[in-house]
C-alpha positions in Angstrom: 4.6 12.4 17.3 2.2 9.4 17.5 1.4 7.7 14.3 -1.8 5.7 13.6 -3.1 4.4 10.3 -3.3 7.3 7.8 -3.1 10.1 10.4 -0.5 11.8 12.6 -1.1 13.2 16.1 1.2 15.9 17.5 0.3 16.4 21.2 2.0 19.6 22.4 2.1 18.7 26.1 4.2 20.6 28.5 5.1 23.3 26.0 3.5 26.3 27.7 4.7 25.2 31.2 8.4 24.8 30.3 9.4 26.5 27.1 11.5 29.7 27.3 12.1 31.5 24.0 14.0 34.5 23.1 12.2 37.8 22.5 13.7 37.9 19.0 11.9 34.6 18.2 8.4 35.8 19.0 8.7 39.5 18.1 10.3 41.9 15.5 11.4 45.5 15.7 9.0 47.9 14.0 10.4 49.1 10.7 13.1 46.4 10.4 11.7 44.4 7.5 12.5 43.5 3.9 10.9 45.4 1.0 9.5 43.7 -2.1 11.0 44.7 -5.5 9.5 43.8 -8.8 10.1 44.4 -12.5 9.5 42.9 -16.0 12.5 41.7 -17.9 13.5 39.7 -20.9 15.2 36.3 -20.9 17.2 35.6 -24.1 19.3 32.6 -25.3 16.5 30.0 -25.1 16.7 27.0 -27.4 13.4 27.5 -29.2 11.5 27.2 -26.0 10.5 30.9 -25.6 7.2 32.7 -26.1 5.3 32.1 -29.3 5.0 34.8 -32.0 1.5 35.7 -31.0 2.7 36.8 -27.6 2.5 40.5 -28.4 3.8 41.9 -25.1 7.0 39.9 -25.5 7.7 41.2 -29.0 6.9 44.8 -27.9 9.2 44.6 -24.9 12.0 43.3 -27.0 11.4 46.1 -29.6 11.5 48.7 -26.7 14.8 47.2 -25.4 16.3 47.3 -28.9 15.2 50.9 -29.3 17.2 51.9 -26.2 20.3 50.5 -28.0 19.6 52.5 -31.2 18.0 49.6 -33.1 14.6 50.5 -34.5 12.4 47.5 -35.4 8.7 47.0 -35.7 7.3 44.6 -33.0 5.4 42.7 -35.7 8.7 41.8 -37.5 10.3 40.2 -34.5 10.4 36.4 -33.9 10.6 35.4 -30.2 11.2 31.7 -30.1 14.4 32.3 -28.2 13.0 35.1 -26.0 10.6 35.1 -23.1 9.1 37.9 -21.0 9.5 37.3 -17.3 8.4 38.8 -14.0 11.5 39.5 -11.9 11.1 39.6 -8.1 13.5 40.2 -5.2 13.5 41.1 -1.5 15.5 44.1 -0.4 16.7 43.1 3.1 16.8 45.7 5.9 20.0 47.8 6.1 21.1 46.8 2.6 23.7 49.2 1.3 24.4 50.5 -2.2 26.5 47.9 -4.0 25.1 44.9 -2.0 23.9 41.9 -4.1 20.6 40.0 -3.6 19.0 37.0 -5.3 16.3 37.4 -7.8 13.5 35.1 -9.2 12.3 35.2 -12.8 8.9 33.7 -13.7 7.6 33.3 -17.2 4.6 35.5 -18.0 3.9 34.2 -21.5 3.6 30.8 -23.0 7.3 29.8 -22.9 8.0 26.1 -22.5 11.3 26.5 -20.6 13.7 29.1 -19.3 16.5 26.6 -19.3 19.8 28.1 -20.5 18.4 31.6 -20.6 20.1 34.9 -19.6 18.2 37.7 -18.0 18.8 41.1 -19.6 19.3 44.2 -17.5 16.1 44.8 -15.5 15.1 47.6 -13.2 13.6 46.4 -9.9 11.2 49.0 -8.4 9.4 49.4 -5.1 5.8 50.4 -4.4 6.8 54.0 -4.7 7.9 53.5 -8.3 11.6 54.2 -7.5 14.3 51.9 -8.9 16.2 50.2 -6.0 18.2 47.5 -7.8 19.3 46.3 -11.2 19.2 42.6 -12.1 20.8 40.6 -14.8 22.6 37.3 -15.4 22.2 33.6 -16.3 19.2 31.7 -14.9 19.5 28.6 -12.7 16.5 26.4 -13.2 17.5 23.4 -11.0 16.0 21.0 -13.5 15.9 20.0 -17.2 13.6 18.9 -19.9 14.3 16.6 -22.9 12.2 14.7 -25.4 11.8 13.4 -28.9 9.8 11.0 -30.9 6.6 11.7 -29.0 8.1 11.2 -25.5 9.5 13.7 -23.1 11.1 13.9 -19.6 10.8 16.9 -17.4 12.5 17.4 -14.0 11.4 20.2 -11.7 9.6 23.4 -12.9 11.2 24.9 -16.0 9.4 28.2 -16.3 10.8 29.7 -13.1 14.4 30.3 -12.5 16.7 32.1 -10.1 19.8 34.3 -10.5 21.9 34.0 -7.4 23.3 37.4 -6.4 21.8 38.6 -9.7 20.7 42.1 -8.6 22.8 45.0 -7.3 21.3 47.5 -4.9 21.4 51.0 -6.3 19.2 52.9 -3.8 19.0 52.4 0.0 15.9 52.4 2.1 16.3 54.7 5.0 14.4 54.4 8.2 14.9 55.2 11.9 13.8 52.4 14.1 15.1 54.3 17.1 12.9 57.4 16.7 12.8 59.7 19.7 14.9 57.3 21.8 12.4 54.5 21.7 12.2 51.1 20.0 9.0 49.2 19.4 8.6 45.5 19.3 5.7 43.8 17.5 4.7 40.3 18.7 4.2 37.7 16.0 1.0 36.6 17.8 -1.2 39.0 19.6 -1.6 37.9 23.2 -2.3 39.8 26.5 -0.4 37.3 28.7 2.7 37.1 26.5 2.8 40.9 26.2 2.5 41.3 30.0 5.3 38.7 30.6 7.6 40.5 28.0 7.0 43.9 29.6 7.7 42.5 33.1 10.9 40.7 32.0 12.3 43.8 30.3 11.5 46.1 33.3 13.1 43.6 35.6 16.2 43.4 33.4 16.6 47.2 33.2 15.6 47.8 36.8 13.0 50.4 36.0 9.7 50.8 34.1 11.3 51.5 30.6 8.9 49.1 28.8 5.2 49.5 28.4 2.5 47.8 26.2 0.6 49.9 23.7 -1.8 47.0 22.9 -1.6 43.2 23.0 0.8 43.2 20.0 3.0 46.4 20.3 5.5 47.1 23.1 7.4 50.3 23.4 10.8 50.4 25.2 12.5 53.6 26.1 16.3 53.5 25.7 18.0 54.3 29.0 20.3 57.4 28.9 23.3 55.3 29.7 22.6 53.0 26.7 22.2 55.7 24.0 25.9 55.5 23.2 25.6 51.9 22.2 22.1 51.1 21.1 23.1 47.9 19.2 24.3 46.3 22.4 21.2 47.4 24.2 18.9 45.9 21.6 21.0 42.7 21.6 20.4 42.4 25.3 16.6 42.8 24.8 16.3 40.3 21.9 18.2 37.6 23.8 15.9 38.0 26.8 14.0 34.7 27.4 10.2 34.8 27.9 7.6 32.1 28.4 5.0 32.8 25.8 1.3 31.9 26.3 -0.8 30.2 23.6 -4.5 29.9 23.2 -6.1 26.5 23.2 -6.3 25.4 19.6 -6.8 22.2 17.6 -5.5 22.3 14.0 -6.8 19.7 11.5 -5.6 19.2 8.0 -8.1 16.9 6.3 -6.0 16.5 3.2 -2.9 15.1 4.9 -4.7 13.6 8.0 -2.7 15.7 10.5 -4.1 16.8 13.8 -2.2 19.1 16.2 -3.6 19.5 19.7 -2.3 22.2 22.0 -1.5 21.5 25.6 -4.2 23.8 27.0 -7.0 22.0 25.2 -9.4 20.5 27.8 -12.6 18.5 27.5 -15.6 18.8 29.8 -17.6 15.8 31.1 -18.0 13.8 27.9 -18.8 10.4 26.5 -18.3 9.4 22.9 -20.4 7.0 21.0 -19.4 6.6 17.3 -20.9 3.7 15.4 -20.2 0.6 17.4 -17.4 2.3 19.4 -18.1 3.7 22.9 -15.4 5.4 24.9 -15.7 6.5 28.5 -13.0 8.6 30.1 -13.1 9.6 33.7 -10.8 10.7 36.5 -11.1 9.8 40.1 -9.2 11.2 43.1 -8.2 8.5 45.7 -7.1 9.4 49.3 -4.0 7.3 50.1 -2.8 7.3 53.8 0.9 7.9 54.2 1.8 6.8 57.8 4.7 8.4 59.6 6.9 6.8 62.2 6.4 9.3 65.1 3.4 11.4 63.8 -0.2 10.9 62.7 -0.7 9.7 59.2 -0.9 12.2 56.4 -3.3 11.8 53.6 -2.1 12.1 50.0 -4.5 12.6 47.1 -3.6 10.6 44.0 -5.3 10.9 40.6 -6.3 7.7 38.9 -7.5 7.9 35.2 -9.8 5.1 34.0 -10.5 4.5 30.3 -13.2 2.1 29.3 -13.7 1.0 25.7 -16.6 -1.0 24.2 -16.4 -2.0 20.5 -19.1 -4.6 20.4 -22.9 -4.3 20.0 -24.8 -1.1 19.7 -23.1 2.0 21.0 -24.5 3.5 24.2 -23.9 7.0 25.4 -22.0 6.9 28.8 -21.3 10.1 30.8 -17.9 10.5 32.4 -17.6 11.7 36.0 -15.0 14.4 35.4 -13.4 16.1 32.4 -10.0 15.2 31.1 -7.5 16.5 28.5 -8.2 15.9 24.9 -4.8 14.1 24.7 -6.4 11.2 26.7 -9.1 10.8 24.0 -6.4 11.0 21.3 -4.3 8.3 22.8 -7.3 6.1 23.2 -8.3 6.6 19.5 -4.7 6.0 18.5 -4.5 2.7 20.3 -7.8 1.6 18.7 -6.5 2.5 15.2 -9.7 4.5 14.5 -9.8 5.8 10.9 -8.7 9.4 10.2 -12.2 10.4 9.0 -13.8 9.1 12.2 -11.3 10.9 14.4 -11.9 14.2 12.7 -15.6 13.7 12.9 -15.4 12.9 16.6 -13.4 16.1 17.3 -15.8 18.2 15.2 -18.7 16.7 17.1 -17.1 17.4 20.5 -16.6 21.1 19.5 -20.1 21.4 18.2 -21.4 20.0 21.5 -19.4 22.6 23.5 -17.3 19.9 25.2 -14.0 21.3 23.9 -13.0 24.8 25.0 -10.6 25.5 22.2 -10.5 26.9 18.7 -11.0 24.2 16.1 -9.1 25.3 12.9 -9.4 23.5 9.6 -6.6 24.0 7.1 
């Protein structure tokens, strides 16, 4: 990472040419994923920091909970200063079994000031199908505190969201067969034809036959060999630890809020000259033939590349055309050395893209 005033450059050079990553780091098995569970619960035991009396859904929820215990009260007669209605969320991991415990997060849905010191009452967590998959309860951990008096107050961290570590117990399992019909499908995190072709080639080379095939640039199907059906876990372990060299599209990512620019290695620039205010930059590359004499044979000629960077900061800017295109990293290093302001650097890159001199995706985040 190269730092200049107010901005950071991250030049990803050499990544695509050298990096070898595991299949498990760039792809996932179809069907092996977590499931989102949600539910509405009640947090009790708050020290006067709960929902206000006019929060009707909190009083009604508390009245319904009391009714299940045989206590019948009108919602209008309940005071809820020590009670808050919360949205409870959790992720059911793949292969979770009945009796497993998972973490839950409780977020205030009313006008409670703080959930500090509260306890979540038994809450049903349901999936998208409306079925209950886990039951959550327990004391909340806020990770902060709030205190005040006499017109002043101190608050540390967010007080209306808390977690209950291992607060939910799995009651229903999610069943799925990711080895349907003796096949397993991998889904690439990033759709790319080249990466998919390399993955298919590497797996077929490992297995010694054409067991893998691509369905599209994102989905790959692998047939489990007959001799591997007795131990499919070991077979999948071999596949997911197979190293592959992924390919990436040329991309420039700019975050104008933080002043961060990330330049991919494959980003190239055509013949270009930059004139920005009183700053003129000319970048060109020339090939020089250098004779390399031998002791008992005719001299060989070696071609060396010499990159020349010329900078003019004085007077009026003049547009100068470079003889040959170079990488955008050369321009970035030149701007870095000149301590050009972040706003000017971003403007230069955007102008280069608009002029068609950069063959890459320019993404603003």
